[in-house]
Backbone as a printed PyTorch tensor [residue, N CA C, xyz], in Angstrom:
tensor([[[ 83.5390,  30.4450, -47.8340],
         [ 81.7970,  30.7870, -46.7490],
         [ 82.9310,  31.5610, -45.3740]],

        [[ 82.1720,  32.2110, -45.1230],
         [ 82.0000,  33.1490, -44.1530],
         [ 81.5480,  32.5530, -42.7500]],

        [[ 82.7530,  32.3350, -41.8060],
         [ 82.5500,  31.2730, -40.7210],
         [ 83.3180,  32.8670, -39.6770]],

        [[ 82.2310,  32.9960, -38.4140],
         [ 82.7890,  34.0380, -37.2460],
         [ 82.5020,  32.9640, -35.9640]],

        [[ 83.6230,  33.2840, -35.2340],
         [ 83.5650,  32.3340, -34.1350],
         [ 83.1230,  33.5700, -32.9320]],

        [[ 82.2800,  33.2320, -32.0620],
         [ 81.9660,  34.1760, -30.8450],
         [ 83.2360,  33.8300, -29.5590]],

        [[ 83.1540,  34.6140, -28.9080],
         [ 83.9690,  35.0750, -27.3180],
         [ 83.3260,  33.3990, -26.8180]],

        [[ 84.5830,  32.9880, -26.3150],
         [ 83.8240,  31.9790, -25.6010],
         [ 82.7900,  32.1750, -24.4330]],

        [[ 81.9760,  30.9810, -24.4210],
         [ 80.6950,  30.8630, -23.1050],
         [ 80.4160,  32.3730, -23.1770]],

        [[ 79.7990,  33.0970, -24.0430],
         [ 79.1060,  34.1910, -23.6980],
         [ 78.2090,  34.1970, -22.8430]],

        [[ 77.6160,  35.1240, -21.9100],
         [ 76.7820,  35.1310, -20.9230],
         [ 75.3850,  35.0500, -21.5710]],

        [[ 75.2190,  35.6830, -22.4270],
         [ 73.5990,  35.7480, -23.0030],
         [ 73.1770,  33.8440, -23.5990]],

        [[ 74.2840,  33.0420, -23.6300],
         [ 73.5480,  31.9780, -24.0460],
         [ 74.6040,  30.9970, -23.4290]],

        [[ 75.6240,  31.3500, -22.6390],
         [ 75.7160,  29.9630, -21.2900],
         [ 75.0380,  29.6810, -20.5270]],

        [[ 74.5820,  27.9790, -20.7990],
         [ 73.7090,  27.5470, -19.6460],
         [ 73.9000,  26.4470, -19.2750]],

        [[ 73.6410,  26.9360, -18.0590],
         [ 73.8290,  26.3460, -16.8650],
         [ 75.2410,  26.3250, -16.4180]],

        [[ 76.1320,  27.0420, -16.3630],
         [ 77.2250,  27.1300, -16.0880],
         [ 77.2470,  27.2510, -14.7770]],

        [[ 77.7770,  25.5480, -14.0420],
         [ 78.0490,  25.6000, -12.7910],
         [ 76.8670,  24.4660, -12.0140]],

        [[ 75.9490,  24.3840, -13.2650],
         [ 74.8370,  23.5180, -12.6090],
         [ 75.1040,  22.3500, -12.6820]],

        [[ 75.8380,  21.1920, -12.0890],
         [ 75.8830,  19.9580, -12.0690],
         [ 76.7970,  19.3000, -13.8310]],

        [[ 77.6260,  20.2460, -13.5420],
         [ 77.8490,  20.5420, -15.3340],
         [ 79.6950,  20.0900, -15.2400]],

        [[ 79.9890,  18.6530, -15.5070],
         [ 81.6100,  18.4660, -15.1190],
         [ 82.4080,  18.7860, -16.4710]],

        [[ 83.0030,  20.5250, -16.6270],
         [ 83.2250,  20.9720, -17.3230],
         [ 85.3220,  20.0540, -17.6890]],

        [[ 85.4220,  19.5880, -16.6010],
         [ 86.7540,  19.0170, -16.8410],
         [ 87.0590,  17.6160, -17.4680]],

        [[ 86.2000,  16.9510, -17.6780],
         [ 85.6620,  15.3210, -18.8720],
         [ 86.1090,  15.0340, -18.0010]],

        [[ 86.7550,  14.5670, -16.9000],
         [ 87.3060,  13.6210, -16.1180],
         [ 85.9320,  12.8060, -16.5020]],

        [[ 84.9110,  12.5750, -16.0520],
         [ 84.0110,  11.9040, -15.8340],
         [ 83.3460,  11.2460, -16.9450]],

        [[ 83.5570,  12.4870, -17.8090],
         [ 83.0360,  12.2380, -19.4050],
         [ 83.2090,  10.8120, -20.2480]],

        [[ 81.8860,   9.2860, -20.2040],
         [ 82.5080,   8.7020, -21.3740],
         [ 83.1050,   8.0030, -20.7160]],

        [[ 83.1010,   7.8650, -18.8750],
         [ 83.5240,   6.8680, -17.8850],
         [ 82.7350,   5.8330, -18.1820]],

        [[ 84.0160,   4.7750, -18.7080],
         [ 83.4080,   3.4510, -18.8120],
         [ 82.6410,   3.2860, -20.3120]],

        [[ 82.4930,   4.3380, -21.0210],
         [ 81.8910,   4.6080, -22.3020],
         [ 82.9790,   4.4880, -23.4540]],

        [[ 83.0430,   4.2300, -24.3950],
         [ 83.5260,   4.5340, -25.6010],
         [ 83.2530,   6.2640, -26.4370]],

        [[ 83.9050,   6.7850, -26.4280],
         [ 83.4360,   7.9690, -27.1050],
         [ 82.8760,   8.3440, -27.7570]],

        [[ 83.3710,   7.2350, -29.0030],
         [ 82.2040,   6.7540, -30.1200],
         [ 80.9840,   6.4000, -29.7970]],

        [[ 80.8400,   5.3920, -29.1760],
         [ 79.5840,   4.9770, -28.7540],
         [ 78.9050,   6.3100, -27.8520]],

        [[ 79.0420,   7.3030, -27.2800],
         [ 78.7130,   8.4160, -26.7550],
         [ 78.0840,   9.5460, -27.7130]],

        [[ 78.8000,   9.3500, -28.4040],
         [ 78.5790,  10.4450, -29.5360],
         [ 77.3730,   9.6620, -30.2460]],

        [[ 77.2290,   8.5460, -30.9020],
         [ 75.8050,   7.8390, -31.2340],
         [ 74.9670,   8.7210, -30.1070]],

        [[ 74.7220,   7.8890, -29.1960],
         [ 74.0470,   8.5660, -28.0130],
         [ 73.4150,  10.0030, -28.2210]],

        [[ 74.8840,  11.0200, -28.1490],
         [ 74.3250,  12.2110, -28.1970],
         [ 72.9250,  12.8540, -29.3510]],

        [[ 73.9570,  11.9860, -30.6570],
         [ 73.3500,  12.0540, -31.6650],
         [ 72.0850,  11.7200, -31.5440]],

        [[ 71.5580,  10.5470, -31.2490],
         [ 70.2380,  10.0200, -31.1330],
         [ 69.0840,  11.2880, -30.1550]],

        [[ 69.9320,  11.4500, -29.1240],
         [ 69.4630,  12.2530, -28.0750],
         [ 68.8270,  13.5580, -28.6080]],

        [[ 69.6700,  14.5540, -29.2020],
         [ 69.4190,  15.3180, -29.6000],
         [ 68.5340,  15.4870, -30.7920]],

        [[ 68.4100,  14.6390, -31.7250],
         [ 67.4590,  14.3870, -32.8590],
         [ 65.7510,  14.3760, -32.3650]],

        [[ 65.9610,  13.6300, -31.2090],
         [ 64.5780,  13.6420, -30.7050],
         [ 63.9960,  15.0270, -29.9970]],

        [[ 64.8420,  15.1390, -29.6620],
         [ 65.0210,  16.7790, -28.1520],
         [ 64.5930,  17.9110, -29.3540]],

        [[ 65.5870,  18.2710, -30.3250],
         [ 65.4630,  19.0790, -31.0180],
         [ 63.6810,  20.1550, -31.7080]],

        [[ 63.3730,  21.1300, -31.3530],
         [ 62.0960,  21.0140, -32.3860],
         [ 62.1800,  20.8370, -33.7760]],

        [[ 61.1980,  20.0610, -34.5700],
         [ 61.5900,  19.8950, -35.7420],
         [ 61.5110,  21.2210, -36.9440]],

        [[ 61.3520,  22.0800, -36.6180],
         [ 61.3340,  23.8140, -37.3460],
         [ 62.3390,  24.3880, -37.6130]],

        [[ 63.1920,  23.8190, -36.8590],
         [ 64.4780,  25.2450, -35.9410],
         [ 64.6510,  24.8870, -37.4080]],

        [[ 65.3390,  23.8270, -38.3320],
         [ 66.1680,  23.6020, -39.0760],
         [ 65.9060,  22.9650, -40.7270]],

        [[ 66.8900,  23.1770, -41.4600],
         [ 66.0770,  22.7830, -42.7820],
         [ 66.2670,  21.3100, -42.8770]],

        [[ 67.3030,  20.4530, -42.3020],
         [ 67.7120,  19.3250, -41.9910],
         [ 68.4620,  19.1040, -41.0000]],

        [[ 68.7630,  17.5880, -40.5240],
         [ 69.4570,  16.9970, -39.3790],
         [ 70.7100,  17.9020, -38.9960]],

        [[ 70.5440,  18.2910, -37.7830],
         [ 71.8120,  19.4960, -37.7660],
         [ 73.1510,  18.7410, -37.3730]],

        [[ 74.4210,  18.6740, -37.3220],
         [ 75.4410,  18.6970, -37.1990],
         [ 75.9410,  18.6010, -35.9410]],

        [[ 75.9760,  17.0330, -35.5820],
         [ 76.1820,  16.9210, -33.9040],
         [ 77.7660,  16.5220, -33.6290]],

        [[ 78.3360,  17.0260, -32.8050],
         [ 79.6470,  16.5290, -32.6180],
         [ 79.8180,  16.6540, -31.2850]],

        [[ 80.4910,  15.7440, -30.8340],
         [ 80.7200,  15.1500, -29.2860],
         [ 82.4320,  14.4390, -28.9350]],

        [[ 82.9780,  15.5230, -28.0460],
         [ 84.6620,  15.0730, -27.0860],
         [ 83.9180,  14.6050, -26.2120]],

        [[ 85.0800,  14.5830, -24.9370],
         [ 84.8260,  13.9800, -24.0630],
         [ 84.2300,  15.0990, -22.9440]],

        [[ 84.4940,  16.9910, -23.8840],
         [ 84.0700,  17.6410, -23.0460],
         [ 83.0180,  18.8290, -23.3880]],

        [[ 82.7450,  18.4580, -24.4480],
         [ 81.8390,  19.1530, -25.5970],
         [ 81.4340,  18.7200, -26.7220]],

        [[ 79.5010,  19.0530, -26.3790],
         [ 78.8270,  18.6830, -27.8820],
         [ 78.4030,  20.1510, -28.6100]],

        [[ 79.3570,  19.6540, -29.8370],
         [ 78.4920,  21.1240, -30.8790],
         [ 77.1430,  20.5860, -31.7770]],

        [[ 76.5010,  21.5940, -31.8040],
         [ 75.0560,  21.4540, -32.1120],
         [ 75.5750,  22.6690, -33.5870]],

        [[ 75.6500,  22.2290, -35.0940],
         [ 74.9960,  23.0630, -35.7730],
         [ 74.0660,  22.6110, -36.8110]],

        [[ 73.2860,  23.5030, -37.2670],
         [ 71.8090,  23.6880, -38.0070],
         [ 72.0330,  24.6980, -38.8810]],

        [[ 71.3500,  24.3430, -40.0220],
         [ 71.1330,  25.3550, -41.4870],
         [ 69.9870,  25.6230, -41.2090]],

        [[ 69.9460,  27.1380, -41.6080],
         [ 68.5580,  28.0020, -41.3120],
         [ 68.1920,  27.9630, -42.9810]],

        [[ 67.1810,  28.2380, -43.3520],
         [ 66.7180,  28.4230, -44.1880],
         [ 67.0590,  29.9580, -45.1920]],

        [[ 67.5350,  30.1250, -46.2390],
         [ 68.0150,  31.6570, -46.8610],
         [ 67.2710,  32.5140, -47.1770]],

        [[ 67.1540,  33.3110, -46.8510],
         [ 66.6050,  34.7830, -47.0950],
         [ 66.7220,  34.6100, -48.7230]],

        [[ 65.3730,  34.9660, -48.9870],
         [ 64.8980,  35.1770, -50.1220],
         [ 66.0020,  36.3730, -50.9730]],

        [[ 66.5160,  36.4410, -51.7190],
         [ 67.9870,  37.7210, -52.0740],
         [ 68.2490,  38.0040, -53.6870]],

        [[ 66.9210,  37.3450, -54.4340],
         [ 67.1550,  37.6760, -55.5800],
         [ 67.5150,  39.0150, -56.3280]],

        [[ 68.0500,  39.1060, -56.7740],
         [ 68.8320,  40.8040, -57.4150],
         [ 69.8310,  41.3080, -56.4660]],

        [[ 70.4210,  40.4580, -55.2010],
         [ 70.9750,  41.4110, -54.4130],
         [ 72.2570,  41.4960, -54.1960]],

        [[ 73.1090,  42.2710, -54.1130],
         [ 74.3500,  42.0540, -54.2000],
         [ 75.0380,  41.3790, -53.0590]],

        [[ 76.2590,  40.6180, -53.2610],
         [ 76.7190,  39.4670, -52.3750],
         [ 76.7920,  39.9180, -50.8140]],

        [[ 77.3890,  41.7530, -51.0160],
         [ 77.1580,  41.9720, -49.7940],
         [ 75.2920,  41.7990, -48.6770]],

        [[ 74.4880,  42.5740, -49.4220],
         [ 73.7120,  42.3590, -49.4940],
         [ 72.6390,  40.6010, -48.9380]],

        [[ 73.4680,  39.8560, -49.9390],
         [ 72.8150,  38.5990, -49.1450],
         [ 73.6850,  38.1190, -47.5230]],

        [[ 75.1290,  38.7960, -47.6840],
         [ 75.4230,  38.1940, -46.1300],
         [ 75.1010,  39.0840, -45.2910]],

        [[ 74.4490,  40.3520, -45.5290],
         [ 73.8280,  40.8640, -44.4040],
         [ 72.3100,  40.2790, -44.1300]],

        [[ 71.8790,  40.1360, -44.9690],
         [ 70.7440,  38.9490, -44.9120],
         [ 70.7790,  37.6710, -44.1730]],

        [[ 71.7680,  37.1560, -44.5320],
         [ 72.1410,  35.6160, -43.8090],
         [ 72.2330,  36.0400, -42.2820]],

        [[ 72.8410,  37.0320, -42.0050],
         [ 73.5410,  37.6690, -40.4850],
         [ 72.2150,  37.6450, -39.9190]],

        [[ 71.2380,  38.6310, -40.3900],
         [ 70.3470,  39.1860, -39.8400],
         [ 69.2370,  37.8000, -39.1710]],

        [[ 69.1970,  37.4020, -40.5820],
         [ 68.4430,  35.9400, -40.3200],
         [ 68.8710,  35.0180, -38.9330]],

        [[ 70.1570,  35.1280, -38.5630],
         [ 71.0130,  33.9060, -37.6980],
         [ 70.8410,  34.7960, -36.5450]],

        [[ 70.7880,  36.0310, -36.4010],
         [ 70.5400,  37.1960, -35.5480],
         [ 68.9940,  36.7640, -34.9120]],

        [[ 68.3040,  36.8410, -35.9620],
         [ 66.7890,  36.3340, -35.7370],
         [ 66.5160,  35.2910, -34.8270]],

        [[ 67.2130,  34.2750, -35.2400],
         [ 67.1780,  32.7740, -34.7840],
         [ 67.8580,  32.8640, -33.5930]],

        [[ 68.6620,  33.2600, -33.2730],
         [ 69.4010,  33.2320, -31.7490],
         [ 68.6080,  34.0470, -30.7450]],

        [[ 68.2720,  35.2200, -31.1930],
         [ 67.2550,  35.6870, -29.8470],
         [ 65.8960,  35.1340, -29.6310]],

        [[ 65.1410,  34.4950, -31.1320],
         [ 63.9750,  33.6750, -30.4980],
         [ 64.3050,  32.4150, -29.8720]],

        [[ 65.2120,  31.5970, -30.2110],
         [ 65.2880,  30.3460, -29.5700],
         [ 66.2990,  30.6130, -28.4650]],

        [[ 66.4900,  31.5040, -28.2480],
         [ 67.6030,  31.3620, -26.7880],
         [ 67.0900,  30.6520, -25.4170]],

        [[ 65.7420,  31.1070, -25.0020],
         [ 65.1580,  30.0040, -23.8890],
         [ 65.2840,  28.5940, -23.9820]],

        [[ 64.6400,  28.2370, -25.3830],
         [ 64.8820,  26.8430, -25.6880],
         [ 66.0840,  26.2190, -25.6680]],

        [[ 67.1030,  27.0650, -26.4310],
         [ 68.3910,  26.5830, -26.1210],
         [ 69.2830,  26.2490, -24.9720]],

        [[ 68.9130,  26.8990, -24.5690],
         [ 69.3730,  27.3040, -22.6610],
         [ 68.3510,  25.9030, -22.1700]],

        [[ 67.3640,  26.0360, -21.9160],
         [ 66.7440,  24.6630, -21.4590],
         [ 67.1770,  23.3090, -22.0990]],

        [[ 67.5070,  23.5600, -23.6220],
         [ 67.9630,  22.0020, -23.8610],
         [ 69.3520,  21.7710, -23.8360]],

        [[ 70.2030,  22.2180, -23.1930],
         [ 71.1140,  22.6770, -23.2470],
         [ 71.5690,  21.9800, -21.9200]],

        [[ 70.9480,  22.7940, -20.7930],
         [ 71.2540,  22.2280, -19.5250],
         [ 70.4420,  20.9220, -19.3030]],

        [[ 69.6080,  20.6620, -19.8740],
         [ 69.3090,  19.0610, -20.2620],
         [ 69.8690,  18.1570, -20.6590]],

        [[ 70.6830,  18.8580, -21.6160],
         [ 72.2590,  17.8480, -21.8290],
         [ 73.0660,  17.1550, -21.2990]],

        [[ 73.2280,  18.6310, -20.9500],
         [ 74.4590,  18.7860, -19.9060],
         [ 74.7130,  18.2100, -18.4810]],

        [[ 73.4080,  17.8310, -17.9260],
         [ 73.1760,  17.2480, -16.7890],
         [ 73.2050,  15.5530, -17.1790]],

        [[ 72.5380,  15.4500, -18.6600],
         [ 73.1660,  13.6950, -18.8690],
         [ 74.2680,  13.1990, -19.2560]],

        [[ 74.8920,  14.2270, -20.0570],
         [ 75.9130,  13.8680, -20.8360],
         [ 77.3200,  14.2050, -20.0680]],

        [[ 77.2440,  15.4260, -19.2370],
         [ 78.2480,  15.6670, -18.0580],
         [ 79.6110,  16.4760, -19.3660]],

        [[ 78.6390,  17.0330, -20.5980],
         [ 79.8250,  18.1630, -21.4380],
         [ 78.7250,  19.2900, -21.5940]],

        [[ 79.4090,  20.4180, -21.5920],
         [ 78.8170,  21.6110, -22.2290],
         [ 78.6010,  21.1310, -23.9340]],

        [[ 77.6620,  22.4520, -23.9570],
         [ 76.6460,  22.6420, -24.9190],
         [ 76.8540,  24.0320, -25.6930]],

        [[ 77.2290,  23.6030, -27.1010],
         [ 77.8760,  24.7920, -28.0690],
         [ 76.9660,  24.8780, -29.2190]],

        [[ 76.1510,  25.8000, -29.3330],
         [ 75.1410,  26.1720, -30.8270],
         [ 75.8130,  26.8780, -31.6390]],

        [[ 76.0280,  26.8810, -32.9300],
         [ 76.1720,  27.6540, -33.9520],
         [ 74.9090,  27.1800, -35.0770]],

        [[ 75.0790,  27.4150, -36.0980],
         [ 73.8960,  27.8450, -37.2170],
         [ 75.1200,  28.3950, -38.9540]],

        [[ 74.4730,  27.8350, -39.4960],
         [ 75.1010,  28.2430, -41.0520],
         [ 73.4690,  28.4070, -41.7280]],

        [[ 73.9140,  29.5580, -42.5190],
         [ 72.5770,  30.2310, -43.3800],
         [ 73.2700,  30.5820, -44.3260]],

        [[ 72.9880,  30.7290, -45.9470],
         [ 73.9910,  30.5790, -47.0450],
         [ 75.1660,  30.3340, -46.8580]],

        [[ 75.3570,  30.9900, -46.8190],
         [ 77.2900,  31.3290, -47.0300],
         [ 78.1780,  31.4180, -45.6990]],

        [[ 77.0530,  31.7630, -44.7830],
         [ 77.7580,  32.3390, -43.3390],
         [ 77.3400,  31.6130, -42.4720]],

        [[ 78.2520,  30.9560, -41.9410],
         [ 78.5590,  30.0570, -40.4880],
         [ 78.8510,  31.0280, -39.0960]],

        [[ 77.9410,  30.8580, -38.2250],
         [ 78.5030,  31.7160, -36.8190],
         [ 78.1320,  30.2450, -35.7690]],

        [[ 79.4160,  30.4180, -34.9730],
         [ 79.3370,  29.6390, -34.0270],
         [ 78.7050,  31.0570, -32.5560]],

        [[ 77.5190,  30.3870, -31.6880],
         [ 77.4430,  31.2330, -30.6630],
         [ 78.2730,  31.0730, -29.7000]],

        [[ 78.3440,  30.0000, -29.1410],
         [ 79.6210,  29.6290, -27.9510],
         [ 80.4260,  28.8520, -27.7180]],

        [[ 81.0200,  29.1500, -27.6790],
         [ 82.5360,  28.3120, -27.6490],
         [ 83.1930,  27.4610, -26.5210]],

        [[ 83.7060,  26.8290, -26.5060],
         [ 84.5660,  26.0560, -25.3910],
         [ 86.0160,  25.6820, -25.2590]],

        [[ 86.5760,  26.3010, -24.9350],
         [ 88.1980,  26.2970, -24.6800],
         [ 88.6700,  25.5220, -23.6090]],

        [[ 89.3890,  24.0500, -23.7310],
         [ 89.4990,  23.4790, -23.0520],
         [ 91.0620,  22.9560, -22.6890]],

        [[ 91.6120,  23.2330, -21.7140],
         [ 93.1670,  23.0620, -21.4050],
         [ 94.0200,  21.6570, -21.2610]],

        [[ 94.6890,  21.1720, -22.5140],
         [ 94.7540,  20.1960, -22.5880],
         [ 96.4830,  20.0200, -22.0350]],

        [[ 97.0010,  19.2090, -21.2340],
         [ 98.1360,  18.6320, -20.9850],
         [ 99.1370,  18.1790, -21.8820]],

        [[100.1160,  18.3600, -22.2740],
         [101.1570,  17.4700, -22.9560],
         [102.5810,  17.5270, -22.1160]],

        [[103.0170,  16.2510, -22.9630],
         [104.5910,  16.8620, -22.8120],
         [105.4270,  16.4980, -23.6360]],

        [[106.4060,  17.6600, -24.4190],
         [106.7750,  17.9190, -25.6740],
         [108.3630,  17.5500, -25.0880]],

        [[109.3310,  16.8630, -26.1070],
         [110.5430,  16.7640, -25.9440],
         [111.4330,  18.0720, -26.3120]],

        [[112.5730,  18.2140, -26.6830],
         [113.2390,  19.9520, -26.7540],
         [113.1720,  19.8980, -28.3400]],

        [[113.1330,  19.3460, -29.4510],
         [112.7900,  19.5860, -30.2500],
         [111.2150,  19.8610, -30.7790]],

        [[110.5320,  19.0500, -29.9330],
         [109.5670,  19.7850, -30.1140],
         [109.0050,  20.8900, -29.4450]],

        [[109.7910,  21.2450, -28.4310],
         [109.6010,  23.0370, -28.0420],
         [110.3840,  23.8900, -28.7680]],

        [[111.0190,  23.1750, -29.3840],
         [111.6780,  24.4110, -30.4240],
         [110.9550,  24.7800, -31.6990]],

        [[110.2250,  23.5620, -32.2330],
         [109.2740,  23.8710, -33.2430],
         [108.3050,  25.2600, -32.6500]],

        [[107.7740,  25.4570, -31.6710],
         [107.2190,  26.0580, -30.7560],
         [107.4280,  27.3190, -30.6800]],

        [[108.4670,  27.2160, -30.2820],
         [109.5860,  28.7800, -29.8800],
         [109.6270,  29.0090, -30.9470]],

        [[110.1710,  28.7710, -32.4510],
         [110.2830,  28.9210, -33.7180],
         [109.1530,  29.8380, -33.7920]],

        [[107.7860,  29.0480, -34.0300],
         [106.5390,  29.6330, -34.1040],
         [106.3510,  31.1470, -33.4130]],

        [[106.8950,  31.1440, -31.8450],
         [106.5550,  32.4590, -31.3980],
         [107.5900,  33.3510, -31.3010]],

        [[108.8950,  32.5660, -32.0210],
         [109.8250,  34.3800, -32.2650],
         [109.3560,  34.5920, -33.3540]],

        [[108.7900,  33.7670, -34.5150],
         [107.9140,  34.4210, -36.0780],
         [107.4640,  35.2600, -35.8330]],

        [[106.6320,  35.5040, -34.6040],
         [105.4190,  35.7130, -34.3530],
         [104.0200,  35.3570, -35.2230]],

        [[104.2260,  34.2990, -35.7070],
         [103.0650,  33.4770, -35.6900],
         [102.0700,  33.2670, -34.8240]],

        [[102.2550,  32.9380, -33.2970],
         [101.5880,  32.3450, -32.4190],
         [102.1980,  33.5700, -31.2940]],

        [[101.5030,  34.0270, -29.6220],
         [101.5300,  34.1150, -29.2650],
         [102.5180,  33.6610, -27.9900]],

        [[102.2700,  32.4490, -27.9090],
         [102.8540,  31.5430, -26.5690],
         [102.9740,  30.4350, -27.3920]],

        [[103.5720,  29.6280, -26.0590],
         [103.9470,  28.2660, -26.6140],
         [102.4080,  27.1540, -26.7230]],

        [[101.4540,  27.8390, -26.0690],
         [ 99.9970,  27.1730, -26.0240],
         [ 99.7650,  27.1240, -27.1900]],

        [[ 99.2930,  28.9780, -27.6410],
         [ 98.9520,  29.3480, -28.9410],
         [ 99.3930,  28.5040, -30.0080]],

        [[101.0040,  28.3130, -29.9450],
         [101.5690,  27.8810, -31.0440],
         [101.2320,  26.3550, -31.3160]],

        [[100.7710,  25.4520, -29.6270],
         [100.5310,  24.5440, -29.9920],
         [ 99.2580,  24.1520, -30.8770]],

        [[ 98.1650,  24.9370, -30.5960],
         [ 96.6950,  25.0300, -31.0330],
         [ 97.0840,  25.3470, -32.5110]],

        [[ 97.5720,  26.5610, -32.2890],
         [ 97.7410,  26.6880, -33.9340],
         [ 98.4010,  25.1580, -34.8070]],

        [[ 99.5410,  24.4830, -34.3860],
         [ 99.5710,  23.3780, -35.1380],
         [ 98.3720,  22.2080, -35.6360]],

        [[ 97.8300,  21.9300, -34.0060],
         [ 96.6840,  20.9550, -34.3700],
         [ 95.5050,  21.5880, -35.3950]],

        [[ 95.3890,  22.8760, -35.4300],
         [ 94.3930,  23.4550, -36.5450],
         [ 95.0490,  23.1260, -38.1580]],

        [[ 96.0820,  23.4490, -38.2030],
         [ 96.7980,  23.1740, -39.3060],
         [ 97.2880,  21.9520, -40.1930]],

        [[ 97.1870,  20.4920, -38.6210],
         [ 96.9710,  19.6030, -38.8930],
         [ 95.6140,  18.7680, -38.8810]],

        [[ 94.6140,  19.3820, -38.9830],
         [ 93.2960,  18.6990, -39.2880],
         [ 92.8560,  19.4540, -40.4160]],

        [[ 93.1070,  21.0740, -40.6580],
         [ 92.8760,  20.9400, -42.2840],
         [ 93.7300,  20.8530, -43.4000]],

        [[ 94.9300,  20.0790, -42.9490],
         [ 95.8480,  19.0790, -44.2270],
         [ 95.4810,  18.0200, -44.0360]],

        [[ 94.7890,  17.7070, -43.3340],
         [ 94.3420,  15.9630, -42.8800],
         [ 93.2530,  15.4200, -43.0380]],

        [[ 92.9850,  16.5240, -43.2870],
         [ 90.9120,  16.2570, -42.7650],
         [ 90.4280,  15.0010, -43.2300]],

        [[ 90.7610,  14.5360, -44.9470],
         [ 89.8030,  13.6340, -45.2390],
         [ 90.2010,  12.2930, -44.2500]],

        [[ 91.8500,  12.2630, -43.8650],
         [ 92.2100,  11.3210, -43.3320],
         [ 91.4870,  11.1610, -41.9570]],

        [[ 91.8970,  12.0980, -40.9570],
         [ 90.6060,  11.9500, -40.3730],
         [ 89.1540,  12.2140, -39.9880]],

        [[ 88.6660,  11.8010, -41.1410],
         [ 87.2870,  11.5540, -41.0210],
         [ 86.8710,  10.1120, -41.0420]],

        [[ 88.3560,   9.6990, -42.6320],
         [ 87.7670,   8.0380, -42.1830],
         [ 88.1660,   7.5330, -40.8600]],

        [[ 89.6640,   7.7480, -39.9980],
         [ 89.4930,   7.5350, -39.1100],
         [ 88.5920,   7.4150, -38.0640]],

        [[ 87.9500,   8.6120, -37.7300],
         [ 86.9890,   8.4440, -36.9970],
         [ 85.4470,   7.5180, -37.6020]],

        [[ 85.3920,   7.4490, -39.0720],
         [ 84.7250,   6.6640, -39.4370],
         [ 85.0440,   4.9760, -38.7800]],

        [[ 86.2050,   4.6630, -39.2570],
         [ 86.5310,   3.3310, -38.4340],
         [ 86.3610,   3.3370, -37.6120]],

        [[ 86.3410,   4.2700, -36.4290],
         [ 86.1270,   4.1610, -34.9570],
         [ 84.7230,   3.7850, -34.6260]],

        [[ 84.0500,   4.2330, -35.5090],
         [ 82.7640,   4.4540, -35.1790],
         [ 82.0580,   2.9880, -35.4750]],

        [[ 82.8110,   2.6210, -36.6300],
         [ 82.4270,   1.3410, -36.9950],
         [ 83.2000,   0.2890, -35.9300]],

        [[ 84.3470,   0.2030, -35.3700],
         [ 84.5970,  -0.2290, -34.3430],
         [ 83.7800,  -0.7150, -32.7620]],

        [[ 83.1970,   0.9770, -32.5890],
         [ 82.1500,   0.6970, -31.6140],
         [ 81.0800,  -0.1070, -32.0290]],

        [[ 80.1460,  -0.0430, -32.8480],
         [ 79.5070,  -0.9090, -33.3400],
         [ 79.5480,  -2.3810, -33.5700]],

        [[ 80.4860,  -2.6880, -33.8010],
         [ 81.3760,  -4.4330, -33.9070],
         [ 81.3230,  -4.7680, -32.0260]],

        [[ 82.0960,  -3.9490, -31.7690],
         [ 82.3450,  -3.7770, -30.0260],
         [ 80.2930,  -4.1730, -29.1980]],

        [[ 79.5790,  -2.7790, -29.6210],
         [ 78.3690,  -3.1030, -29.0920],
         [ 77.8360,  -4.6280, -29.5890]],

        [[ 77.9750,  -5.4920, -30.4310],
         [ 77.1390,  -6.2200, -30.7300],
         [ 78.0390,  -7.8330, -30.3790]],

        [[ 78.6980,  -7.5230, -29.5200],
         [ 79.6110,  -8.2830, -29.2090],
         [ 79.1710,  -9.1590, -27.8630]],

        [[ 79.4360, -10.6160, -27.4670],
         [ 78.6180, -11.1720, -26.0980],
         [ 78.3710, -10.4580, -24.6130]],

        [[ 79.0820,  -9.2240, -24.8270],
         [ 79.2930,  -8.9930, -23.4540],
         [ 78.0260,  -7.9190, -23.5310]],

        [[ 77.6100,  -7.4200, -24.4750],
         [ 76.6500,  -5.9330, -24.9330],
         [ 75.4890,  -6.7670, -24.5410]],

        [[ 75.0920,  -7.6600, -23.5740],
         [ 73.3980,  -8.0420, -23.6060],
         [ 73.1220,  -7.6850, -22.3890]]])
């Protein structure tokens, strides 16, 4: 699958930058469990998104700072076309969707950012091509002991990463790729915990 990543917060798709939006995440989820907020976010977008944009329900994910919405577009007719031609057709359809829905996406993103205090990022998949229109990079503070810092410095010295920050992000990506199944089970378990908590005596 060909996955392309857009520059963080490009001007043409940035919605509501600085408009009543908390990008630090400090207030996001205050008084609410992140899992419960994620369910509310998915429900809101399910009702708010136009029904003819995607071929199925979009993949909607949320953390304390960002909401990502990734939908699937109908693949163009490419019978008898080469692999390069199919990829080009998919990229063209993605481009058309991005341009034709820009104003609506900005409108929906601003509403969501005001309601959930999170930035909204958009992306689509068409055939074997996935493209993110916007991305959000958030600084995360951490404290590391010397053995852990030496791991980061080794990655920097070896040219794997440009800095300690880049090396830490590389480690997180590597963990996510190799522990994807375990992380998925963990997130599912957390959703069950949230469901049980919502049914408790104090939820009324």
